[in-house]
Structures are given as structure tokens and as C-alpha cells.
C-alpha positions in Angstrom: 0.0 0.0 0.0 1.4 3.4 -1.0 0.0 6.1 1.1 0.9 8.8 -1.4 -2.3 8.1 -3.3 -4.4 8.9 -0.2 -2.8 12.1 1.0 -2.0 15.6 -0.3 -2.1 16.5 -3.2 -4.4 13.6 -4.0 -8.2 13.7 -4.1 -9.6 10.4 -3.1 -12.6 8.4 -1.8 -13.0 7.8 1.9 -15.9 6.7 4.1 -18.8 4.8 2.5 -22.3 4.9 3.9 -24.7 2.1 3.4 -28.4 1.7 4.0 -29.2 -1.8 5.3 -32.4 -3.7 5.9 -31.4 -5.2 9.3 -28.7 -3.4 11.2 -28.2 -6.2 13.7 -27.7 -8.7 10.9 -25.3 -6.4 9.2 -23.3 -5.9 12.4 -23.0 -9.6 12.8 -21.6 -9.8 9.3 -19.2 -6.8 9.4 -18.2 -6.9 13.0 -18.4 -10.6 14.2 -17.6 -12.3 10.9 -15.2 -9.9 9.2 -13.7 -8.3 12.2 -14.3 -4.6 11.7 -14.5 -2.6 15.0 -17.6 -0.7 16.1 -16.7 2.9 16.7 -20.2 4.1 17.4 -23.6 2.4 17.6 -27.1 3.8 18.0 -30.5 2.2 17.5 -30.5 2.5 13.7 -26.9 3.5 12.9 -23.4 2.2 13.4 -19.9 3.4 12.4 -17.2 0.8 11.7 -13.4 1.0 11.6 -10.4 -1.1 10.9 -8.1 0.7 13.4 -10.6 1.7 16.1 -10.0 5.4 15.3 -10.8 6.2 11.7 -14.3 5.6 10.3 -14.4 3.3 7.3 -18.0 2.3 6.9 -21.3 3.7 8.1 -24.4 1.5 8.3 -27.9 2.9 8.7 -31.3 1.2 8.8 -33.9 3.7 7.7 -37.5 3.5 8.6 -39.6 1.6 6.0 -36.4 0.3 4.4 -36.8 -1.6 1.2 -34.7 -4.5 -0.2 -32.2 -3.7 -2.8 -33.5 -3.5 -6.4 -31.1 -5.6 -8.5 -32.1 -3.7 -11.6 -31.2 -0.2 -10.2 -28.1 1.8 -10.6 -25.9 2.7 -7.6 -23.3 0.7 -5.8 -21.4 -2.0 -7.8 -18.9 -2.5 -5.0 -16.9 -0.6 -2.4 -13.3 -1.7 -2.2 -11.3 -2.1 1.0 -7.5 -1.8 0.5 -5.3 -3.9 2.8 -1.5 -3.3 3.2 -0.2 -6.6 1.7 -1.2 -9.6 -0.3 -0.8 -11.9 2.8 -3.9 -10.0 4.2 -5.9 -11.1 1.2 -4.7 -14.7 1.7 -5.7 -14.7 5.3 -9.1 -13.3 4.4 -9.6 -16.0 1.7 -9.0 -18.7 4.3 -11.3 -17.0 6.8 -14.2 -16.5 4.4 -13.9 -20.1 3.2 -14.2 -21.3 6.9 -17.2 -18.9 7.3 -18.9 -20.4 4.3 -19.0 -17.0 2.5 -18.8 -17.4 -1.3 -16.0 -15.4 -3.0 -14.7 -14.6 -6.4 -11.3 -13.2 -7.3 -9.3 -11.6 -10.0 -5.7 -10.4 -10.8 -6.0 -6.9 -12.3 -2.2 -6.5 -12.9 -2.2 -3.4 -10.6 -3.8 -5.4 -7.8 -5.0 -8.7 -6.5 -8.6 -8.8 -5.4 -11.4 -10.9 -4.0 -15.1 -10.2 -4.2 -18.1 -11.1 -2.0 -21.5 -9.7 -0.9 -22.9 -8.6 2.4 -26.4 -9.7 3.6 -28.1 -7.0 1.5 -26.2 -8.0 -1.6 -23.9 -5.0 -1.5 -20.7 -5.8 -3.4 -17.4 -5.8 -1.5 -13.9 -6.0 -2.9 -10.9 -6.5 -0.7 -7.6 -6.0 -2.5 -3.9 -5.5 -2.2 -2.0 -3.3 -4.6 1.1 -4.3 -6.5 3.9 -1.7 -6.3 3.1 1.3 -8.6 6.5 0.7 -10.1 5.1 -2.5 -11.7 2.1 -0.8 -13.2 2.2 -0.5 -17.0 1.2 2.8 -18.6 0.7 3.6 -22.3 0.6 7.4 -22.3 -2.3 8.3 -20.0 -3.9 4.8 -20.2 -3.1 2.2 -17.5 -3.1 -1.4 -18.4 -5.6 -3.3 -16.2 -7.2 -6.7 -16.9 -9.2 -9.5 -15.2 -6.9 -12.5 -15.0 -7.3 -15.6 -12.8 -6.2 -14.9 -9.2 -3.2 -16.8 -7.7 -5.1 -18.1 -4.8 -2.4 -20.6 -3.8 0.2 -17.9 -3.7 -1.9 -15.6 -1.6 -2.7 -18.3 0.9 1.0 -19.2 1.1 1.7 -15.5 1.8 -0.8 -15.5 4.7 1.5 -16.8 7.3 -1.1 -16.7 10.1 -4.9 -16.8 10.7 -7.2 -13.9 10.0 -7.6 -11.7 13.1 -9.4 -8.7 11.6 -8.4 -6.0 9.2 -4.9 -4.5 9.8 -4.9 -1.0 11.3 -3.5 0.5 8.0 -6.6 -0.7 6.1 -8.4 2.0 4.3 -11.2 2.6 1.7 -9.4 2.1 -1.7 -12.0 3.0 -4.2 -15.7 2.8 -5.0 -17.3 1.4 -8.2 -20.7 2.7 -9.3 -23.2 1.5 -11.8 -24.6 4.6 -13.6 -27.3 5.6 -16.1 -25.2 7.5 -18.6 -21.4 7.0 -18.7 -20.5 10.2 -20.5 -22.7 12.5 -18.4 -21.4 10.9 -15.2 -17.8 11.1 -16.4 -18.2 14.8 -16.9 -19.5 15.2 -13.3 -16.5 13.4 -11.8 -13.8 14.8 -14.2 -14.9 18.4 -15.0 -16.7 18.8 -11.7 -14.6 17.0 -9.1 -11.3 16.9 -10.9 -10.7 13.2 -11.4 -8.8 12.0 -14.5 -9.6 8.9 -16.6 -6.9 6.2 -16.2 -8.6 3.4 -18.2 -11.6 3.7 -20.5 -13.3 0.4 -21.4 -15.4 2.1 -24.1 -18.3 2.4 -24.2 -19.4 0.8 -20.9 -16.9 1.5 -18.2 -14.2 4.0 -17.0 -11.7 4.1 -14.2 -10.7 7.5 -12.6 -8.1 8.7 -10.1 -5.9 11.6 -9.1 -2.1 11.6 -8.7 -1.6 8.5 -10.9 -3.4 5.9 -8.8 -5.0 3.1 -10.8 -8.5 4.2 -9.7 -10.2 5.9 -6.8 -13.5 5.6 -8.6 -15.0 3.4 -11.3 -18.1 3.8 -13.4 -20.1 1.3 -15.5 -23.3 1.0 -17.4 -23.5 -2.8 -17.2 -27.1 -2.7 -16.2 -27.9 -0.8 -19.4 -28.1 2.9 -20.3 -30.9 4.5 -18.4 -31.3 1.8 -15.8 -33.7 2.9 -13.0 -32.5 4.8 -10.0 -33.0 3.1 -6.6 -35.7 4.3 -4.1 -34.4 6.6 -1.4 -35.3 3.9 1.1 -33.6 1.1 -0.7 -30.8 -0.9 0.8 -27.5 0.0 -0.9 -25.4 3.1 -1.1 -26.5 6.0 1.0 -23.4 8.3 0.3 -19.7 8.3 0.0 -17.0 10.8 0.8 -14.6 12.5 -1.5 -11.6 14.1 0.3 -9.9 17.1 -1.2 -6.3 18.1 -0.3 -7.3 21.7 0.6 -10.2 24.1 1.0 -9.0 25.8 -2.2 -9.4 22.5 -4.2 -12.8 21.8 -2.7 -14.0 25.4 -3.5 -12.7 24.9 -7.1 -14.8 21.8 -7.4 -17.8 23.5 -5.9 -17.5 26.3 -8.4 -17.2 23.9 -11.3 -20.3 22.0 -10.1 -22.2 25.3 -9.8 -21.2 26.1 -13.4 -22.8 22.7 -14.3 -26.0 23.8 -12.6 -25.4 21.7 -9.4 -25.1 22.8 -5.8 -24.2 21.3 -2.4 -26.9 20.7 0.2 -25.3 20.2 3.7 -22.0 19.3 2.0 -23.5 16.8 -0.4 -23.9 16.9 -4.1 -25.9 14.4 -6.2 -24.3 12.9 -9.3 -26.3 12.4 -12.5 -27.3 8.8 -11.4 -28.6 9.9 -8.0 -25.5 9.0 -5.9 -24.9 11.2 -2.9 -21.3 12.5 -2.7 -20.1 14.2 0.4 -17.3 16.7 -0.3 -14.8 17.3 2.6 
């Protein structure tokens, strides 16, 4: 893990907030089964952390909550970045013992596993390869979906899973959107991200400061797929961290020129995703 991609002058994704249908069930999954620590808990809301200090994930059970609509746009997955590949190996062993189905892929820039929470929210846990190994062709970064070296990751584990390491952080978020070009404009011209890989015409990966991606977008559910209900399980909001007040103000001004404004620090992207700017 190279911290330079998550500190000044980078702009990056941080805390992810989810709406869930059963908070107690979600806490059993994230706290008891995965090992995230509970920083704060109320009747219908909880804040989870890897290190016991920094929020990573917020869970909320709204009144009259609805099950996730599998046809709707929104969260494809949020991606938790762990410090080393042995952490991924330990989690593979642990999830297997827990009976949680997983998938995996080697993306050249990273090694990742995928699974779902009880509300079918997608989760990725991954370890980056050194940025010195990433292959660039101009402004385009080579990424792919190759078979994962599960045996090598498990061999690197060394010990049993005992929860997420303290240096764990939110690595990126991947969204399914209604219109790729319109949403790209929001995140590039509005928030200042740059495209690192464009799988035309259905997906794009974006970052700042040369990371492989802090954000990904796809239209794999089809252009114009429906937006979710405001009470649906799934993504509530996610946070974008700017390196300075000046950079945040620049983004706010750009958004205003696009006819968008912040309400209590949140702006809504073209597919209805709530983005908190800090």
C-alpha cells in the first residue's frame, strides 16, 4: 500500500455509507464475521473502523427500508484496500471457513477478492502491487481481469485472520450509472478526477495523482437503468476528500457552473448517488 495516493495532493474516496435492511444482521456480518471494529452504535446506525479510530464504513437502517433492487443503478462495490497480499490470503482462508462465497481476479495493478454482504452490497478487498510495476501507455493504464493466484496468496498468509490491519483504508468505489459520458463529466470536470482506463463504451476508471483508480463507473445494467428508491438498501453516500479548502472550492464552483449545488455538504451525481465533499 502506497499512502501517497491517499494524502495531499491527491483527491480520493474515503468513508462509504450504506443503507441496510437489518442493522443487527449487518453488524453480525461486518463486526463478528469480518472483524471490523464498532466505533459508534445507536438504535438504527453504526460506524465501523479497521483501526478503532478512523471511520471506514457507516451503516444505517432507515424507517420503512426496502430490499435492494437488483435492476437499479448505484453501488457496484466498495473496495477495501489492505496493506499486503498476505492479508488477502488470510481473508480468503477465513471466508472459506465462514462459508461465504467469494470470487477473485488479478487486475495486474492489484490482487482482489469479491463477495457480498447480507443486503447484496458488493465488497472488494484487495492489495496493490507496487506502482513501479504498473504498465502505462501514455495516460492509459493497463488493467485486466486474469485468474487470481489463490495458492500464492494463501501461502503468503502466514497466520490466521484476526481482523483488518490497522492500516486498512477505503481504496475505491465502483458505481453502476445511467449514462457514462454524463457521469464522467461530473467526476472529471466537476470533481477533478482523471480517466486512467476507458473500457469504451461501458466502463471507465478514474483517479488523481496517478493511482489506478479511486473511482470506477459502468453501465453494465444498461443505459438509463432505473435509480433506486431513497429507502432502498444500498449506497447512502460516499465521501470524497480534497487536499485543501481551495481545491474543494474549485470543485464546488465547477459544479455550480454545471447547474449543481451542495446541500449540507452533499452533491448528487447524474445517477442519484450522494457524494459528500470534505
